[in-house]
C-alpha positions in Angstrom: 121.5 142.2 44.7 122.1 140.2 47.9 119.7 138.4 50.1 120.3 136.8 53.5 119.2 133.3 54.6 117.2 133.6 57.8 118.4 130.2 59.0 122.2 130.5 58.7 122.5 134.3 57.8 124.6 133.5 54.7 124.3 136.1 51.9 123.1 134.8 48.5 122.9 136.3 45.1 119.4 137.3 44.0 118.6 137.4 40.2 114.9 138.0 40.0 114.1 134.4 40.9 114.4 132.1 43.9 116.5 129.3 42.3 119.6 130.1 44.3 117.7 130.2 47.5 116.0 126.9 46.9 119.3 125.2 46.0 120.9 126.6 49.1 118.0 125.4 51.4 118.0 121.9 49.8 121.7 121.5 50.1 122.2 123.0 53.5 119.0 123.0 55.6 116.5 120.4 54.4 118.2 117.3 55.9 119.0 119.1 59.1 115.3 120.3 59.4 114.1 116.8 58.7 116.3 115.3 61.3 115.3 118.0 63.8 111.6 117.6 63.1 111.9 113.9 63.6 113.6 114.4 66.9 111.0 116.9 68.0 108.1 114.6 66.9 109.5 111.8 69.0 109.8 114.1 72.0 106.3 115.4 71.5 104.9 111.8 71.1 106.6 110.8 74.3 105.1 113.8 76.1 101.7 112.9 74.8 102.0 109.3 75.8 103.0 110.4 79.3 99.9 112.6 79.5 97.5 109.9 78.4 99.1 107.4 80.8 99.5 109.6 83.9 96.3 111.6 83.6 94.1 108.8 82.2 93.2 110.9 79.2 91.5 109.3 76.1 93.6 108.8 73.0 91.2 111.1 71.1 92.7 114.0 73.0 95.2 114.1 70.1 95.0 112.4 66.7 97.0 109.2 66.2 99.1 109.6 69.4 99.6 105.9 69.5 99.5 105.2 65.8 103.2 104.0 65.8 102.9 102.0 69.0 104.5 104.5 71.3 102.4 103.3 74.2 103.2 99.7 73.4 106.9 100.5 73.2 106.8 102.4 76.5 105.0 99.4 78.1 107.7 96.9 77.0 110.5 99.3 78.1 108.9 99.8 81.5 108.3 96.1 81.9 112.0 95.2 81.2 113.2 97.8 83.7 110.8 96.3 86.3 112.0 92.8 85.6 115.6 93.9 86.1 114.7 95.2 89.5 113.1 91.9 90.6 116.1 89.9 89.4 118.2 91.6 92.1 115.9 91.0 95.1 116.0 88.0 97.5 112.2 87.5 98.1 108.9 89.0 97.2 105.4 89.0 98.5 102.3 89.4 96.3 98.8 90.9 96.7 95.9 90.0 94.4 92.4 91.1 93.8 89.6 91.0 91.2 87.7 93.9 89.6 84.8 94.2 87.1 84.9 97.2 84.7 82.0 99.4 83.6 81.7 97.0 80.6 81.3 94.1 82.9 84.6 92.6 82.0 86.6 91.0 84.8 90.3 91.7 85.5 92.8 90.2 87.9 95.6 92.4 89.3 98.7 91.3 91.0 101.2 93.6 92.8 104.7 92.6 93.9 106.4 93.9 97.0 110.1 93.6 97.9 113.1 95.1 99.6 115.7 96.2 97.1 119.5 96.1 97.2 119.5 99.4 99.1 117.2 98.1 101.8 114.2 100.2 100.6 110.7 99.0 100.2 109.5 98.7 96.6 106.3 97.9 94.8 105.7 96.9 91.2 102.4 96.2 89.5 103.0 92.9 87.7 99.9 93.3 85.6 96.2 93.6 85.2 94.9 90.7 83.1 91.6 90.3 81.4 89.9 87.3 83.2 87.1 86.1 80.9 87.0 82.6 82.4 85.1 81.5 85.5 86.7 82.5 88.8 87.4 79.0 90.0 90.4 78.3 92.3 92.0 76.4 89.5 91.8 79.2 87.0 93.0 81.7 89.5 96.0 79.6 90.4 96.9 79.2 86.7 96.7 82.9 86.3 98.9 83.6 89.3 101.4 80.9 88.1 101.6 82.6 84.7 102.4 85.9 86.4 105.1 84.4 88.5 106.7 82.5 85.6 106.5 85.5 83.2 108.4 87.6 85.8 110.8 84.9 86.9 109.8 85.1 90.6 108.3 81.6 91.1 111.1 80.7 93.5 111.1 84.2 95.2 107.4 84.5 95.9 106.9 83.6 99.6 103.5 85.0 100.4 100.2 86.0 98.7 97.8 88.5 100.4 94.1 88.3 99.4 90.7 88.9 100.7 88.7 86.2 102.4 86.8 85.0 99.3 86.6 81.2 99.2 87.9 80.9 95.7 91.0 83.1 96.6 91.8 81.0 99.7 91.5 77.8 97.6 93.6 79.3 94.9 96.5 80.0 97.3 96.3 76.4 98.6 97.1 75.3 95.1 100.2 77.5 94.9 103.6 77.1 96.6 103.2 80.2 98.7 102.0 81.1 102.2 98.7 82.8 102.5 97.9 86.0 104.5 94.3 87.4 104.8 94.0 91.1 104.1 93.8 92.8 107.5 91.7 95.7 106.0 89.0 93.1 105.0 89.3 91.5 108.5 88.7 94.8 110.2 85.8 95.5 107.9 84.2 92.2 108.9 84.8 92.8 112.6 83.1 96.2 112.6 80.3 95.2 110.3 79.4 92.1 112.3 79.8 94.0 115.6 77.3 96.6 114.3 74.8 94.0 113.2 74.8 92.2 116.5 73.6 95.3 118.4 69.8 95.6 118.3 68.7 99.0 117.1 72.1 100.1 115.8 71.5 99.0 112.2 68.2 100.9 112.2 70.0 104.0 113.5 72.6 103.7 110.9 69.9 103.3 108.2 68.1 106.4 109.5 71.4 108.4 109.2 72.1 107.0 105.8 68.6 108.1 104.6 69.1 111.6 105.8 72.6 111.9 104.4 71.3 110.6 101.0 68.6 113.3 101.0 71.1 116.1 101.6 73.4 114.7 98.9 70.8 114.2 96.2 68.4 117.1 96.7 69.8 120.3 95.3 67.5 122.4 97.5 68.5 120.5 100.7 72.1 120.8 99.8 71.9 124.6 99.2 69.9 125.1 102.3 72.4 123.3 104.4 75.3 125.2 103.0 73.4 128.5 103.6 72.7 127.6 107.2 76.3 126.8 107.8 77.3 130.2 106.4 74.8 131.9 108.7 76.2 130.1 111.7 79.7 131.2 110.7 80.8 127.6 110.1 82.8 126.1 107.3 80.6 124.6 104.6 80.9 120.9 105.0 79.3 118.3 102.7 77.6 115.1 103.9 79.5 111.8 103.4 77.7 108.7 102.3 78.8 105.3 103.4 79.9 102.5 101.0 78.6 99.0 102.0 82.0 97.3 101.5 84.0 99.9 103.5 83.2 100.2 107.3 85.4 103.3 107.6 83.0 105.1 105.2 80.3 104.4 107.8 82.7 106.0 110.4 83.2 109.0 108.2 79.5 109.4 107.5 78.6 109.3 111.2 81.5 111.6 112.1 80.5 114.2 109.6 76.8 114.0 110.5 77.6 114.5 114.2 79.9 117.5 113.2 77.1 119.3 111.3 74.2 118.1 113.5 73.1 121.6 114.4 73.0 123.0 110.9 71.3 119.8 109.8 68.6 120.3 112.4 68.1 123.9 111.3 68.0 123.0 107.6 65.4 120.2 108.1 63.2 122.6 110.0 63.0 124.9 106.9 62.6 122.1 104.4 59.4 120.3 103.4 60.3 116.7 104.1 59.3 113.9 106.3 62.9 113.1 107.2 63.6 113.7 110.9 67.0 114.2 112.5 68.3 111.8 115.2 67.1 112.4 118.7 69.4 113.7 121.4 69.8 110.1 122.7 70.5 108.9 119.2 73.1 111.6 118.7 74.7 110.6 122.1 74.9 107.0 120.7 76.4 108.3 117.5 79.0 110.3 119.5 80.1 107.3 121.5 80.1 104.9 118.5 82.5 107.4 116.9 84.7 107.3 120.0 84.9 103.6 120.1 85.5 103.3 116.3 88.2 105.9 116.0 91.1 103.6 116.9 89.9 101.2 114.2 90.0 104.0 111.6 93.6 104.8 112.7 94.6 101.1 112.5 93.0 100.7 109.0 95.0 103.6 107.7 98.2 102.4 109.3 97.8 98.9 108.0 96.8 99.9 104.4 100.0 101.6 103.5 102.4 100.2 100.9 105.3 102.7 101.4 106.2 101.4 104.9 106.6 98.0 106.6 103.1 96.9 107.6 102.5 93.2 108.2 104.7 93.3 111.2 102.3 95.8 112.8 99.2 93.5 112.6 99.7 91.5 115.9 100.8 94.6 118.0 98.0 96.8 116.6 95.4 94.1 117.3 96.6 93.9 120.8 96.5 97.7 121.2 93.0 97.7 119.6 91.6 95.3 122.1 93.1 97.1 125.0 92.1 100.6 123.9 88.6 99.5 122.9 88.1 97.8 126.3 89.2 101.0 128.1 86.9 103.3 126.0 83.9 100.9 126.4 84.1 101.0 130.2 83.5 104.8 130.1 80.6 104.7 127.6 77.1 105.6 128.9 74.7 104.6 126.0 73.5 101.0 125.9 74.0 100.5 122.2 77.5 102.0 122.2 78.6 99.8 125.1 77.3 96.7 123.3 79.2 97.8 120.1 82.4 98.1 122.2 82.0 94.7 123.8 81.4 93.1 120.4 84.5 94.8 119.0 86.7 93.7 121.8 85.6 90.0 121.6 86.1 89.9 117.8 89.5 91.7 117.9 90.8 89.2 120.5 89.6 86.4 118.4 91.4 87.7 115.3 94.5 88.4 117.3 94.7 84.9 118.6 94.4 83.6 115.0 97.1 85.9 113.8 99.5 84.7 116.5 99.3 81.2 115.0 100.3 82.3 111.4 104.0 82.3 110.5 103.7 85.2 108.0 102.3 87.3 110.8 104.6 86.3 113.7 107.9 86.4 111.9 107.5 90.0 110.7 106.6 91.0 114.2 109.7 89.5 115.8 111.8 90.9 113.0 110.5 94.3 113.5 113.0 95.9 115.9 110.3 98.3 117.3 108.2 95.4 118.7 110.0 92.1 118.8 108.3 90.2 121.7 106.1 93.1 122.8 103.1 92.6 120.5 101.9 89.2 121.6 98.9 88.5 123.7 99.7 84.9 124.7 103.2 83.9 126.1 102.8 80.4 124.7 102.4 81.7 121.2 105.4 84.1 121.7 107.6 81.1 122.7 106.4 79.1 119.7 107.2 82.1 117.4 110.7 82.6 118.9 111.4 78.9 118.4 110.3 79.1 114.8 112.5 82.1 114.2 115.5 80.2 115.6 114.6 77.2 113.3 114.4 79.5 110.3 117.7 81.1 111.2 119.4 77.7 111.6 118.1 76.6 108.2 119.8 79.5 106.6 123.0 78.7 108.4 122.9 75.1 107.3 122.5 76.2 103.6 125.6 78.3 103.7 128.3 76.5 101.7 131.0 75.2 103.8 134.5 76.7 103.3 136.2 73.5 104.7 136.8 70.8 102.0 135.8 67.3 103.0 138.6 65.3 104.6 140.2 62.8 102.2 141.6 59.4 103.2 145.3 59.5 103.8 146.2 56.1 102.2 144.6 53.8 99.7 144.7 51.0 102.4 142.1 52.9 104.5 139.6 53.1 101.6 137.7 49.9 102.6 137.5 51.0 106.2 136.3 54.4 105.2 133.6 52.8 103.1 132.6 50.7 106.0 132.4 53.7 108.3 131.0 56.1 105.7 127.3 56.0 106.8 128.1 56.5 110.4 130.7 59.3 109.7 128.1 61.0 107.5 125.4 60.8 110.2 127.8 62.1 112.8 128.9 65.0 110.5 125.4 66.0 109.8 124.5 65.9 113.5 127.5 68.0 114.4 126.6 70.5 111.6 122.9 70.6 112.6 123.9 71.1 116.3 126.3 73.9 115.4 123.7 75.6 113.2 121.1 75.4 115.9 123.5 76.8 118.5 124.6 79.6 116.2 121.1 80.5 115.4 120.1 80.6 119.1 123.0 82.9 119.9 122.1 85.3 117.1 118.4 85.4 117.8 118.9 85.8 121.6 121.4 88.5 121.1 119.0 90.4 118.7 116.0 90.0 121.1 118.0 91.3 124.1 118.8 94.6 122.3 116.8 97.6 123.2 113.8 98.1 120.9 113.8 100.9 118.4 111.6 104.0 119.0 108.3 103.7 117.2 109.1 106.3 114.6 112.5 104.9 113.8 112.9 103.2 110.4 113.2 99.3 110.8 114.7 98.9 107.3 117.4 101.4 108.2 118.1 99.3 111.3 118.6 96.1 109.3 120.7 97.9 106.8 123.1 98.9 109.5 123.0 95.6 111.4 123.2 93.2 108.4 126.8 92.2 109.3 125.9 91.9 113.0 123.0 89.6 112.3 123.6 88.3 108.8 121.1 85.4 109.0 118.3 87.4 110.6 118.9 90.0 108.0 118.1 87.5 105.2 114.9 86.6 107.1 114.0 90.3 107.4 114.3 90.7 103.6 111.9 87.7 103.2 109.2 88.7 105.8 109.3 92.5 106.1 108.2 93.1 102.5 104.8 91.5 103.1 102.0 94.1 103.1 99.3 93.8 105.7 96.5 94.2 103.2 95.5 93.8 99.6 94.7 97.5 99.4 97.6 98.1 96.9 95.5 96.0 94.4 92.4 98.0 95.2 94.3 101.2 94.5 95.1 99.8 91.1 91.5 99.3 90.4 90.6 102.7 91.6 92.9 104.0 88.8 91.4 101.4 86.4 88.0 102.9 87.0 89.3 106.2 85.8 90.9 104.6 82.7 87.8 102.5 81.8 85.3 105.4 82.3 82.1 106.1 80.5 84.1 108.2 78.0 86.7 105.5 77.4 84.6 102.3 77.7 85.6 101.0 74.2 89.3 100.4 75.2 90.2 96.8 74.6 91.5 94.8 77.5 95.1 94.7 76.1 95.2 98.5 76.0 93.7 98.7 79.5 96.4 96.4 80.8 99.2 98.6 79.3 97.8 101.9 80.4 97.3 100.7 84.0 100.7 99.1 84.1 102.4 102.3 82.9 100.4 104.5 85.2 101.4 102.5 88.3 105.0 101.7 87.4 106.2 105.1 86.1 
């Protein structure tokens, strides 16, 4: 009697027992099955690690997914690939921020921004380190130095973007990098202080917040508002609550409240509550406040991106903000909104004047072929910035190795005379070289600045990629300055993801695991 193997379809002799079939399986299929199973297990493990990392799932979603260190292996592999990328770049800029988890454990995050060999903007999260020590400037400086040394970028890091915390500012002063204040934090302070300086506006904001909180926390109020919106044939929109640390959340709260003001009034009329809606004059103030704040919302979004060149937009956008806000303020009718507009204009101009005195702000603006000299408020600061750009360009030219070998004495008899004149000859040679470098830099910069500016939607990095041979020294400066982000928002986005990873359901993750999971999530 014959039987057929279901794996290879070979016919085997059957003699009332399974001995021949077992021997066949062990000889032919067992090793193959084992090898195949091992491969499939590795593939499945990798897929599970990807799911845990990308979707911030707990390890308990599967049993022993990380028992053989797959997550750790993936972390080391990803880190090595990231290091290889940074070895190829000319310069990098960093952003840094602190965060406290649900377990009250402090973490420091550092992101790295660069322009790669194909003239594309890139971002790498260097790490999220547990920071159990006190947050002094010295401890922060040591942590940043450790990051830079570990990644081999201590000589490439040119700028560090942070918020305005005193310990962060003092930390940067201890490092060999330039400092740039996060423009998103600066705009937040500008709007918050402008609000607080208007009598009655803080009270109106508090009144709106109280009403919004009521509609967000009361199930009855929430359902009533939704029902009223449906009856009016409107889309069901939920209230938005502000966050104290984000001025644009106040903008969103007021904008949504004004949008649903009629359904809110109708809903409050049918609810048993002592909360009263804003008066018609207060709604008029809210409407005009939204109008004057809208450009700040647009600027905040524009300057918080990490996928496009952003630091070079700070000076031009501040100039446009002051002009636009001034124009809008002149047409306002409510007293509080006009005061708010005047405060905003004054504070934006003050911030703009400070930005025009900072190298890491002026150089990216000049090297941004859309703007060049157009973004500056003061002609004197523009002239200083152009002079500084020419100086930086000349420095690059001087550091280019000379292709002409030094002239050697023709005879041994002239050696003594050459020694006698050596100091003067050296001084003259250096002077000639310096003069030549300055002249060459002036020609290159002036030629670049005379070119027609790009359209606003054209890609500045594509421009420099095409013009790298036309302006070789300015191209090197573009690689250095155009990678700087305008804000430290990239780090804040890291901590937004960290909050998902260290959630209430995953609050027992140790800091080392947190570090690896966040790193993999941001760098894959």
